[in-house]
C-alpha angles and dihedrals in degrees: 000000000000092000092054089052089050092049092050091049091049093052090047089051101043116082094153111250117342117245116250116268133194124195103205119192102195093178142021093204119104135169091218133060104209114192095224099043113133087213117094106162121112134242096303126136113179094159112093125196092263094054091048090055088047091055090049092050090048091051091053088054091047091048089057095051093042092052091048091052093048096041093236136122104209128143111252117229134220125197110207113212147138145144085317109331094203088062090078116095091216096052095112088054090051091048091052093047089053090047091058089063094055093128093057110028136023124206142203135192126236105199143145086232096229093122097046117119136162095269091048090049090053090051090052092053093046089055095048100244109191094212146335116228122207128177131239113174106182140329118320097282094044096045095046091049090057100041117011141314110276093011093117097060091039093051095051090044088055093046092053090051091049093051092043087051090055097254114131108237129205127198116209118206113197105200124213134168092272103043111034092094088069096062094097088051092054091046090055091050092048090052089049095054097040098246114176099226145001120196131179138198137167122271115250116221099237133107112006085344090077087080094060130066115251123211112282128209085256090063102028092095090057090052090052089051086053091051091048090050091049091050088058132200127293093274094056091047089051093047095047103032095158098061112076116194110204137182104172096152138110114309092351092107088074106104094347139086092256119125116249101270129212115196108257096197108135090001113072092346131069134163134215115191130203092274092057092254117148119218137167093246140356090246095045103060099192106145110228099170143314132257089220088065104030144006128269089242094055093043096047094050100037106036109112090214095051091046091049092052090052092058089078092222111189116221115250091237090056101047095098095046117110088226095050099105092048103034098035096198102318125257116005091202092058093052092048092047090052103037106011086240123099091193090074127087121272104272091221095064114113098185115113115273125217 
């Protein structure tokens, strides 16, 4: 029966080639100072409107070549984030520019929601936003201690307004050692308010997050149990079919319903920050180039770091693991944060090493 299990896992894992994704930090400014934020730059905004448009244009060009190489015809996707993206005065212009590429790219907004109002929501709809992602990181007391007093209630209020306006809303739960136990509570609230999706991932100890304790391998299994509880049983899924609870991230398939996940950093995922620096992932800040000096296409295909990540090298400690071919060592950002080396195994993994 082992081969049947392997076949099922392979089917679960394989979704052809992933679409190309750009995480685009259009500003470093933010009105909040969240304790676990991976950002630690100040209130600087070197990217002007014209440069942002140029990056979007370059991503459309990169998408065409990426699709040709992989033999696919998929839209690429841009996540617009910051800082707080709605703090920019030209955000409506940026949204309109993105909307003009609706046949080639989709886009989502990662925001704290504090600048969303009725007119802005209509602008998002007019420009075909795929989703808006907000963050809830615990119950009211825990969340507000991490972000700002009153932010828990305000965020859920904004999420309800977005859903009622017809915009799919995602809630992101960033799990650390102190808050992971509240994930089932957040799932319950998301079902109560009809939120489209709740997803969770482990905090990475970079930026402000260095001051908090991440989830270690000794506690990862407890976190996985919290995920399983949040996902609920068949009855809960049947009664609340709209709200999807996902955990499709590194290691989180162990004991949950998440798909086996291979880190996409540098492969189908790249990041551009507010300084124009290109990196594999927002949580793995290795500078591979800069859009002020080169193009996204040139950086993506010629960066030694990005090419190395695309080799799918399996860490030595993982070679005898039955998940090695699919998981490929877990989250590269976690290994880089812990060891300064993304070739090493994810430090959160509790499975036996060779």
